[in-house]
N, C-alpha and C positions, 0 to 999 in steps of 0.2 A: 540486402541492410537493412540492418536497423534504422529506423528517420528518427531524427530528437525528437523527445520526447516530452511534453509537455506534465511533469506531474505538483502544475497547482496543490489542483486538489485530488488526493487522494483517496477510494474508499475501499475498506475493506466490509464485508456485508456482515454478516450474524443476523440470522435469522432468528432468534433467542428476544434480540433485541426491534425492530424496524416494527413498524405502526401500519405495515402495506398486509396483504395476504399469501401477497406472494414476493419472492426476491428478485422479481423474473418486472416484476410493478417497481421495487424499492432501488433498481440499478438503473431499469428506463428513469424515474423521477429527479432520479441524481445526474442522470447524464443530459437531461434539458435543463435543469438547475445552475450547469456546467464543469460541472466532474467530469474529470482532465485521465484519470487510470480506476479498471476499475481490478480489486485483488477480491476473487470467491472464492471466501475460507467457510473449508467446509468441515467439520471438527468427526462431526456422526452420520455417515449417512454413507451407508454398501457406497463398493465404488461403481455401482451399475449406476446408482442413482447419484452420486458426482458426477461419472458423465455423461448422462442428460439435463442435468444442471445446466451443467457448464458451456452444453452445446447450445443451449435455449438460451441461457446468456448471453452467449457468443453471438447469436442472432440478433441483437440489441444489440451490443456494444459496435459491429460487426458496422451496422445500421446508420451509430451516431459517428465513427471513424475515429475510437473508444480504445484506448488497445487492453487487453484480457488481459491478467494478469491471476495466476492458480496459485495461491499454498503449499508449500511444501509437494503437494502432491508430482512430481515429474512424469509419472505415466499419463493423468490423467491430459497437464497443459500439453503436450507432443500426441496424444490424440484425439484432441480436438486442437491442434492446430491456436492453440494459445498465442500471445505476442510475445510472454516470456509467463516466468513460474520464481517467489517465491519463498526463499529456503529461510529458520532461524537459526542458529548455532546448537542446536539440535539434532540440526537431518545429517543429510549426505557434507562432504564439500563443496564449498563452493566448487574449487577446482574441478574436482568428481561429477558435480553437478552441467557445467561449461559444456564439458565433455560429454554428457552427456547429449544436452539437448544444442547444443555446436553455433557458429559465433553467431548466428541473425534474429534467435533469441534475444531475449531481457532478462539479468539474469538479476535478483531482487535478493540482501543478504537483511537481516539483523543484526545490531552494533551493537551494544551499550555501555560497550569499550574502548579508548585509540583503540591496545592491537586490535583488537576485533576486523576492526572499519578497517586501521590500517590492511590489512593481512584476509580480509572481502575481500580490496581491492586489486589488493596483487595477485589472487586466487578471480579475476575477470568481474565481480562484480560492477554491472554497469550504475547502479544503487543504490544507497544504504539506505532502513530504516533504523534513524537512531531514534532509543527510547527503550525505558519507559520513559519523558518528561514529568510527568504527574501521575499519581494516583491513579488508575485505571478498571472500573468494575469487570472491564472485557479477560483484563488479562490480571489477578488478582499478585502471584506470584513476581514480578518484575520487578526488575533492580531499578530505581530512579536514574537519574543521569539529569548530573545536575548540569548547568548550564555552561561552567567555570571546563567539564567534559567536553560539551559541545564545542563552546569553539577549539578547546582542544585538536575532536573528529574533524572540523573544518579546515586550520589550519593544512593538518593534516596529510589531506585526501581533493584530488582535485575533479569525485566524483560528484552529479547531484543525489543529497542530502531530502528526502520529509522526515521528519520527528512527525515521535506514536509516541503516544499512551499521553489521555487530559486534553489533549487537544481543540477546544475549541473554540466561540464566541468571544468567551472574557479569557482566555487564557495566548490567544494568535500576538494579542500585543508584546507579548514578551518576546518576543523573535525577531523585533525588531535590529537592524546592525547588524546580522545574524549571518547572512549571506544563504538562510537555506532555498529547500528547494519547489517546495511543496508544505504541505500542512495531509499525513492524511488519518482521517478521521471513523469515525464506528460510529458512536450514540449521537455525536453531532448531528450526523447528518440521517442515518435510517433510525434509530430514536423520534425526531422529530412532525409532529402531523403537518410539519407543512416540510417536505421533503425537498422539492425543488427551489425553494426561498432560500429554505435555510443554506444551501452549496450555495446560492448566488452571496450570501449574506458573508459565506467564511472566502469564498473566493474576493471578494473585498476589501475583506480586514485585512488581506494576505496581500492585493497588490499595491494599498497605503498604508501595509510595513516599510 
């Protein structure tokens, strides 16, 4: 069965933004800095490349006992026996994904509205990625979620929530008292010169909320 997951600092990879030469190096530096979950997100490589990369990244996350989540690709998640999969609103419905991956895998779902969040929980999501909280270069077409909407979602669901979209050391403080479970970050970690230090700083800021 799934163990309790620490969502404090949820890293989403992005090879276009990272300051390291490889995704593997980026991931290892982030988990050394305390990153608690890694989501491997690859939009522009072949299935074989994604599979081989996922195997290499999983070696690292397993070594540090950090769960590896695969973005969108249920087949890759199952092929490498990742901890789980994360799907968006335009991917397969969460209820269908749950049937495919079974009860023991983590299922994350992106939500930008109250109705999407409630439906995701009903359909078996283990956690929600709520956002975009702020405009973000990594997803320019993302709908912005207001703080009031975030509060509504928090009141309506009892599964963990990680906020995503423009989350960085300057915006973390805005989530004080909102009952979120973690920060999903991309450039705030992968684009930094010192990835481990950036991870540590974000974790401290979150724990101080």
